[in-house]
C-alpha positions as CSV (number, residue, x, y, z in Angstrom):
1,X,0.0,0.0,0.0
2,X,1.3,3.4,-0.9
3,X,1.7,6.1,1.6
4,X,-0.1,9.3,0.5
5,X,0.9,12.5,2.3
6,X,-1.8,14.7,0.8
7,X,-5.4,14.0,1.8
8,X,-8.2,13.9,-0.9
9,X,-9.8,17.0,0.5
10,X,-6.5,18.9,0.3
11,X,-6.0,17.6,-3.3
12,X,-9.5,18.9,-4.2
13,X,-8.8,22.2,-2.6
14,X,-5.6,22.6,-4.5
15,X,-7.3,21.7,-7.8
16,X,-10.0,24.3,-7.4
17,X,-7.5,26.9,-6.3
18,X,-5.4,26.3,-9.4
19,X,-8.4,26.6,-11.7
20,X,-9.4,29.8,-10.0
21,X,-5.9,31.3,-10.3
22,X,-5.7,30.3,-14.0
23,X,-9.1,31.8,-14.7
24,X,-8.2,35.0,-12.8
25,X,-5.0,35.3,-14.9
26,X,-7.0,34.9,-18.1
27,X,-9.5,37.6,-17.1
28,X,-6.7,39.9,-16.1
29,X,-5.0,39.5,-19.5
30,X,-8.3,40.2,-21.3
31,X,-8.9,43.2,-19.1
32,X,-5.4,44.6,-19.7
33,X,-5.6,43.9,-23.5
34,X,-9.0,45.5,-23.9
35,X,-8.9,48.5,-21.6
36,X,-5.3,49.6,-22.1
37,X,-5.3,49.3,-25.9
38,X,-5.2,52.5,-27.8
39,X,-7.1,53.1,-31.1
40,X,-5.2,52.9,-34.3
41,X,-4.0,56.2,-35.8
42,X,-6.0,57.2,-38.8
43,X,-4.9,59.3,-41.7
44,X,-5.6,63.0,-41.1
45,X,-6.4,63.7,-44.8
46,X,-10.1,63.9,-45.7
47,X,-11.2,61.9,-48.7
48,X,-14.2,63.2,-50.6
49,X,-15.5,61.1,-53.5
50,X,-17.5,63.4,-55.7
51,X,-20.7,61.6,-56.8
52,X,-21.2,61.3,-60.5
53,X,-24.7,62.9,-60.8
54,X,-26.1,64.2,-64.0
55,X,-29.4,66.0,-64.1
56,X,-31.4,65.8,-67.3
57,X,-32.9,69.3,-67.8
58,X,-34.3,68.5,-71.3
59,X,-37.6,67.4,-69.7
60,X,-38.4,71.1,-69.1
61,X,-38.5,71.6,-72.9
62,X,-40.8,68.7,-73.6
63,X,-44.3,69.1,-74.9
64,X,-45.8,67.1,-72.0
65,X,-44.2,69.5,-69.5
66,X,-45.4,72.6,-71.4
67,X,-49.0,71.3,-71.4
68,X,-49.2,71.3,-67.6
69,X,-51.7,73.6,-66.1
70,X,-51.3,75.2,-62.7
71,X,-53.7,74.3,-59.9
72,X,-56.5,76.8,-59.4
73,X,-56.4,78.8,-56.2
74,X,-58.6,77.7,-53.4
75,X,-61.7,79.8,-52.9
76,X,-63.0,80.8,-49.4
77,X,-66.2,79.4,-48.2
78,X,-68.9,81.9,-47.0
79,X,-72.1,81.3,-45.1
80,X,-74.9,83.6,-46.2
81,X,-78.5,84.5,-45.2
82,X,-80.4,86.1,-47.9
83,X,-83.9,86.9,-49.1
84,X,-85.1,85.9,-52.6
85,X,-87.4,88.0,-54.8
86,X,-90.4,86.1,-53.6
87,X,-89.6,87.0,-50.0
88,X,-88.4,83.6,-49.0
89,X,-85.4,83.3,-46.7
90,X,-82.5,81.3,-47.9
91,X,-79.3,80.2,-46.2
92,X,-76.4,78.4,-47.6
93,X,-72.7,78.2,-48.5
94,X,-71.0,79.9,-51.4
95,X,-67.4,79.8,-52.6
96,X,-65.7,83.0,-53.7
97,X,-62.3,84.7,-53.8
98,X,-63.4,87.5,-51.5
99,X,-66.3,88.8,-49.5
100,X,-67.2,91.4,-52.2
101,X,-67.1,88.6,-54.9
102,X,-69.5,86.5,-52.8
103,X,-71.9,89.4,-52.5
104,X,-71.9,90.1,-56.2
105,X,-72.5,86.4,-57.0
106,X,-75.4,86.4,-54.7
107,X,-76.8,89.6,-56.1
108,X,-76.5,88.2,-59.6
109,X,-78.5,85.2,-58.4
110,X,-81.3,87.5,-57.5
111,X,-80.8,87.4,-53.7
112,X,-80.7,90.3,-51.2
113,X,-78.0,89.5,-48.7
114,X,-78.9,90.0,-45.1
115,X,-75.8,88.4,-43.5
116,X,-72.6,86.9,-44.9
117,X,-69.7,85.5,-43.0
118,X,-66.6,83.5,-43.7
119,X,-67.2,79.9,-42.7
120,X,-65.2,78.5,-39.8
121,X,-63.5,75.4,-41.2
122,X,-62.1,72.8,-38.9
123,X,-62.6,71.7,-35.4
124,X,-61.3,72.8,-32.0
125,X,-60.3,69.3,-31.0
126,X,-59.1,67.2,-34.0
127,X,-59.2,64.0,-31.9
128,X,-62.9,64.3,-31.2
129,X,-64.9,61.7,-33.3
130,X,-67.1,63.0,-36.0
131,X,-70.1,60.8,-35.1
132,X,-70.5,59.7,-31.5
133,X,-73.6,57.6,-30.8
134,X,-74.7,57.6,-27.2
135,X,-76.1,54.3,-25.9
136,X,-79.8,54.2,-25.1
137,X,-80.3,53.5,-21.4
138,X,-83.6,52.4,-20.2
139,X,-84.4,53.3,-16.6
140,X,-86.5,50.9,-14.7
141,X,-88.9,52.3,-12.1
């Protein structure tokens, strides 16, 4: 029988201590390699590669481009209250460039204008739903 001077627990303790030391050395090497490394020096000269872009302006001379029509200007909407020749009250909306143009259009239609105002377009709260149905609740007595 062999004489063993190191006990199995002592051998196991030495094994784990050795692995821990080796692991610590590897981590220290990685730490030193990563955190103490300096970035590589780059060249201080700026390099600009000019893009090769050519714009074909001959489209402006084409017949298709020359036939384009500009958009008509938007007219303002007015609300009017007027009286017709047969003394009937009429209310409605009319589109015109200005307030005076709206009055002349209504006058040419044979109406006598009582009140005309620019229509308020849009809503105060844009997130408010257009149609909101309220549920019918029946109360039991």
